N, C-alpha and C positions, 0 to 999 in steps of 0.2 A: 359079700360075706353072708353065708346062709342063715346063721342064727347069731344074734348079738344079744347078750343078756342085759336087759335093763338100760339104765343110764348111769355111766360111771364118770366121776370127776376125780382127776389125778393131780396132785401137786408135786412138781419136780419131774423126774424121769423114770419113776418106778411104775412102768406100764404093766397092766395085768397080762398074764400069759396068753389069754384068748385074743388079745389085741395084736399079737405077734404071729398068729397062725398063718395068715395069708396077706397079700398086699391089699391096702385100702384103695377104694376108688378115688376119694377126695379127702384131702387134708386142707382145711381153711385156717389161715393164720392172721391174727390181729394184734395190735399193740396192747390194747386194754379190753377187759370185759365191756361189752356193748358195741365195740367197733364192728364186729361181724354181723350182729343183729341189725344194726343201722344200715350197713352197706350191702349185705347180701343175705339177710335172714330169709327172705322168701325163696331165694335160689336154693339155700341149704335145705329148707323144709321140703321143697319140691324134689330134690335129689333123694332124700330119705323116702318120700312117698313112692318114688320109682324103684325102690329096692337097692339103691346104691349104699355102699358103706361110707359113712361120712364121719370125720373127726374134726374137732375144733381145737385150736391152740391159742391161748392168750399168752403173749410174751411176758406181760407184767400183771400185777393184781390191780393196777389203776390207782393205787393209794401211795401217798396221802392225797386227799382232796379236801376242800372246805366242807364237804357234805357227807362223806362216807367213812367207813372203817374197813379194814381188811376182811374181817369176818362177815360184815354186811355184804361186801362186794362178792365174796365167794358164794354166799347164800343166793344172791341175786343171779349170779352167773349160772348156778345149778338150776334155778327156776327157769331161766330163759332157755337153757339147754333142753330141758324137758318140754317146754312149749314148742320148740322146733323139732323135737323128736330125735335129736342127735344122740347117738349112743355113747360117745366118748368125748370128753373135754379135758384138756390138759392145761394146767397153769405152769408155765416154765419158770416163773418166779424170777425173772430178770428185773433190774431196778427201774421202777417207774420214775419219770422225769429225767432220769439219767440213762435211758436206753440208748445204746450206741451200736452202730454197725462196726464191731471190732472183732478180732480173731477169736477170742474166747467165746463170745456169744454166737458167732458163726458155727463154731464146733458143736456147741450145745444143741442148736436147732437142727443142724445137719445130722447129728446123731439120732435125733428123734425121727427125722425123715428116713434115715437108713433102717430104723427099726420098724416103722410103719409101712414103708415102701409104697407110697402113694403113686397112682397113675396121674393125678392132677393135684398140683398145689395151687390153691386160690388165695391170693394175698391181698391185703389192703394196699392202696397206692395213693400217693399224693403228698404234696408239701403244704402244710397248713399253718402259715405264720400267725393267724389269729387263734389257733388252737395249739395242741401239744406238738413239740418237735419230735416226740416219739413216733408219730405217724410216718414221717419221712424216713427216719432211721429204721423203722420196721420194714418199710418198702425195700430199702437197700439190703437190710439183713436177710430178708426172705430170698431175694435174688442170689445173694452170695451163698447162703446155706443150700439152696437148690443146687448150685454148682458144686459146692463142697461135698454134697451127698454122693457124687459119683467118683470121687477121687480115690485112687488106689495108692498103696505104699505110704499112706499116712494114717493107718488104722489106729495108731496110738493116740491120735488127736480125736478120734471118734469112738472111744471106749471099745476098741477092737471089734467094731461092727463091720460087716461087709459093705462094699460100695453098692449104691443103688442109683441108677440113672432115672430121674423123674422125667417121663416123656413130655408132660405138658405143664405150662405155667400160665395162669390167668390172673387178672387183676380185678378187684372191686374198688373202683376209684372213689375218692372223696368228691362229692359234688361241689365243694368249695375249695378245690385244689387251686393253688396260686398259679399253676402253670396251665397254658393251653397246649394240651398234648395231642399229637397226631398219632393215635394208636394204629398199628398196622392191621389189627383185626378187632372188630366189635360185633357182639351179638346182644340181642335183647331177650332176656329170659322171661317167659310168661309166668307171672306170680299171682295172677288173678285169684286162683283158688287158695293161695296161702298168704295173701296180703294182710288179712286180719290177724293171722298167727304171727306174722312179722311184727305188727304193731303191739300185740300182746307180749311178745318177747322183749321188746324195747321197754314196755311199761314195767317189766319185772325190775328194772333198775330205778326203783323209787327213790333211792338216796340221791341219785343224780338228776332225775327228771320227775319232779313233782309239780302238780298244779299247773300254773301257766307255762313252765318250762316244758312239760310233757305235751301240753296242747300245741305249743309252737313247733315242737319237733314233729309231732304227728302231722301237722299242717304241711310242714316242709317235705316230709317223706311222702305224703300223699301226692303233693304237687309233682315231685320228681317221678314218682311211679306212674302217674297218669301221663305225664309228658313222654317218658320213654316207652310206655306201653302203646300210646297212640301212634307212635312212629311206625309200629309194626302191626297194628290192628288188635292189640290186646287191651284189656281194661287197665291193667297195671303191669309194669315191667321193671326189671333191674338190668342195668347196663354192666356187662362183663366184657373186659378188654383183653387183648392178647398182644404179645411183643412181636408176633409174626402174622402174616396173612393166614386166614382160615382156608385150609386146602380141602379138596374133595375129589373123589374119582367118580362121582355120580351127581351131576349138576341138578337133575330133576328131583332126585330124592332129597337133596339138600334144600331145594326150594320148597317142596311140598311137605316135607317133614315125614316123620315115621308113621304118622296117622294116615298117610296117603290121602290127605285132603288138601285142597288148594290153600295157599297162604291167605289170611283174612284181609289183606290189604287190597283195596279196589283202586285200580289205576284210573286217572281222570280221562274223560273223552269217550 
């Protein structure tokens, strides 16, 4: 998208006209405000830096919680959005704590997909018994809405929008997922230049992460980022997973990257 005016936060499905002019590169979807920042904030910031059009969708406002309010969470989400440089963030306003993968919610999310027409949907993934069940329901809902986005002869379920086939689906997995998943494709995104921005975006949620809670979360995120980055020679990395193997028609270009420089991993021996 050549020019995107400022940072826009939308509640519901009343998207600005400029957002509908052409397909988006990436639409990232989380259950609550702060999910995307924690799981893939560095990746989103990097995509924006690369000139890609990026939008974020929060399925719920994350409230009620013992610590926040709806208005507070909306303000925090907008601050985090600006920190990452993402031009469009949408609160779909489905019910927190009762988020379900059910037909009505599928239609709502798929309708947004059909309007934004993303090339890639990046969704959260994982079952978190010690956390919110909304995370697992969001995982299922994103997959179902991606499929629904391409369906024809059901236009009345999708606000009379045209079908849109989303070419690619990727996952930002919860590091404390209860399942040991054998993803068919995995890549590690270099977020070294944007790791501090990721942490600052998380810190925007002061109602949820204040004092020791924020320090503990930053410690955890730093550890995971260093671990995944070190696997591929980066200082910090985020793991992005795929439901299919990653294909290529140019093995060497895939290995050395678009910078045409060797991968930074040194083999032993």
